[in-house]
N, C-alpha and C positions, 0 to 999 in steps of 0.2 A: 191891818185889812185882812180878814179871814177868808180862807178859801173856800169857795163852796162846792160842796161834794157833786162829783160828776157822775153822771147816769152812766157813762161808758165803762164796759167790764175791764178788770184790771188781770192782765196774763203775766204771769211769773214763768220764766224759763228755767225748769229744774233739771234740764239735761246735762249728764256728766261731761259729754264731749262737746265741746265747741263745735257747732257746724260750720265756722267759717276758717278756724285754722286747724281743726281735727285733732286737738290737743286735750288734755284733761283739765278741767277748770280747776282754778285755786281753791275753791271752797272743798271740792272733794277730795283735793290732795291734802287739804289739812284735817279733814274728817277721815280719811283713810287709815293713817296711823292709829288714830284713837279707837279704833274698833276693837272690842275686846274679843280674844278668842273663844270659841263656842259660839259666837252670835252668828246668824244666818248671813249677815253681811260679810263676817270674815271668812265664812265656809265658800261664799260664792267667789270671794277674791282668790282664794286658794286655789279653787277649781280651775278659775280662768286664768291664773299664773300658771298652772300644771298644763292647761290645754295650750297655752302660748308657747311653753318651753316643748312641748311635743311636737307642734307644728314647725317650731324652728329646727329641732332636730331632724325630722323629716325632710325639710326643705334642704337642710344643710348635707344630708345623706343623697338626695336626689342630683344636687349640685356635684358631689364628689363622684358620683357615678356617671354623670353627664361629662366631668372634666376627663376621667380615666378612658371614657369611650372615645372621646376626642383625641386623647393622647395616642391611644391604640391605632386610631384611623390615620394620625398623622406619620406614626412610625410605619405602618405598611405602606402608605403612600412614598414615603422616604426610601424604602427597601426597593419599591418598584423602579422608583426614578434612579437610584443608584444602578440597579441590575440595567436598565436600559442605557445608561451613560457607559458602564462598563462593556456591554455589547457593542455599542458604537465605536467606542475606541479601538475594541479588537478588530473590527469591520474594517475601520480606516487604516490600522496597521498593515493589516492584510493587504489593503488594496496598495498601500503605499510599497510594501515589499514587492508587490506583483508587478506595478508599474515599473519599478526600479529595475526588476529581472528583465522585463520585455524590452525596457530601453537599453541594457547591456546586451541583451541578444540581437537587438537590431544594429547595435553600434558594432559588435563583433561580425555579424553577417554583412555589413557593408564593408568593413576592413578586409574580410576574406575575399570579397566580390572583387575589390581592386586590387588586392595583392595576387590573386589569382590570374587576372589580365597581365601582370606585370612578368610572371614567371618566363615566357619566352624571351623577354629582353634579357632576363638573368642568365638564360641558357646561352644566347649569343655572347654575351659578356664573358662567361665563363670558357667557351670555345677560343673566342678571340684570345684570351689570357693563356689557355693551353698551347696555342700557336705562337705565342711570343709577340701578337700584334697589338696589345694593349700597352703602350707606352706614353710618356709625356703627359701631355693636359688630359689625355683620354682616361689613363690609369687615375688620376686625381678624381675626375668625374665619376669614375665607376666605384672608387672607394667611397666618396660621399654618397652614392645611390646605395650601396650596400649598407653603410651606417644607418641612412634614413629608414630602410626597410626593416633594419634589427630593431630599431627603437619602436616601430609599428607591432614589434612581436613576431616577426617572421623569422623561423629557425629552420636551418638546413639540415638534413640527417641523411645518413646512408653511408657506411664504412665497410671496407672489406674486411671481411673476417667475424662480423657480428653475426649474432643468430638469426636465421631467417624467421620473420614473424608474418604471417599472412594478413595480419589487421593494417600493417604499415608498408608492407613489401608487395611488389608484383612481380611474380618469377616469369622471366621471359625465356630463359635457357635452363636446362636441367644436364647434370652430370654426376657420375660417380669419382669419388676421390678416397684414397687410402689415408690422407693427411687430416681428416675431419671426423669428429665424434658423432656429429649430428647434422641437420640441414643447417648449412651456412651460407652467408652471401660469399660467392668467390670472386665476383666482379661487380662493379656500380655501373649499369649502363646509363642511367640517368638519376641524379639525385632527387630525393623527395623533399617537401617543404611542409611545414605545419605552423598554425599559431594556436598556441595553448595546446590543448586537446583535439583541436579541428585539423585534420589532415587536408591539405589543399590538393597535393599530388602524392601519391605513393612512389616510394623509390622503386625503379625498375632494375632487376638484378638478376644475376646468373645464380643459381642454387647448385650446390655440391653436397651430395651425400655420401657416407661411406658405403662400400660395396660388401656386403655380407656373403659369405658362401652360402650357396642354395644348399638347403637339407633334403635328403632323399626322402621321398613319401613314406610314410610307415606302410610296410606290406600287411595287407587284410587277409589272413586265413579264412577260407570259405567254411562255413560251419556245416558240421555234418547232421544231416537230418536223422533223428533218431524216432522211432514210433514209441508211443508210450509203452511200457513194459509193465505188466501186472506184478504183484508182490510175489507170485509162485513160480514166474517164468524166468530163465536165466538170461543174463546180458551177455550178448554175443552173438557171432554168427551160427546158426543152426546146424549142426553137424548129421550125417545121415546115421539113421539106426542100424545097429549091429544085425537085427533080424532081415532086414531087407537084402543086404548083400550087394554084390557087384550088380546084379540085375537092376536093382532099383537104382543105382547110381547111373547105369547105361540108359534107362528110361528117362531120367532127369535131364540127362545130357542131350538126348534127342528132342525132348520137348523144348529145351533151350535153344538147340539148333534151329527147330522150326519157328520159333518165336522171333528169330533174328531173321529169318528170310523174307522176302517181300511179300506184300498181301496177295499179289495175283499168282504166286507159285503153286499154290494148292490146287486151283481152279485148273492151270495149264496141266498138272499131273493127272487131273481126272478126265480132261478131254483128249488126252493123247490114244488111249485105245480106240476111241472112235474114229480118229483120223487113220489109223492103221488099217481098220476094216474098210 
């Protein structure tokens, strides 16, 4: 049975790239190596290959630049986060130290207030001990009381013979003595107490100082007022000239006597003849 010729047109697909898979067809793959050098097909294939390589190199360069820019941005962000973390850590450490310092200050202030309120009791116990009234069980209680206050940091100070310090001593009496070289506590009227560097109550003391002999004031001689003397004038009292003689001396003495008389003397002498008339 023979096939009858069809009137429909015959379409042959000669495209090199398969539109469904996007790959080069087998027929073109087989014919591509057989293309001889110097033919237009070979030249076109070489240009196409060079263009593809150029595009690939440009794409690779762009990707490298993009990757380097991304790495630089990441390093910058890392440095900023590290700086922020270090700053926050420093602020936290400062805050922690400040809180600890404030807590210690509050603790010391509270302890100092309690110990200050107990100082009158310590004074009473010390006076009772000086008079011999602290005996038996009361003495044991007093000793325990002193030990408890010592454990809290209470320290008693003030001894006879120590140098007077106005920062920790309060002078109530003052006297002179030849047995000391400087301001010295000659008597302790009331002991002082402190906790560390904080003074709860200054020691009230009597102060003795050496008595130094009073030095006479230096005599000050009055300075003689001298008028300025010219280069040609002699220095010293002016002597009468020989040409003037005794008469000039007597006239100068008379002038000196008149200058020493009271102001109204001359007027009285002038009015005397009128009164006689």
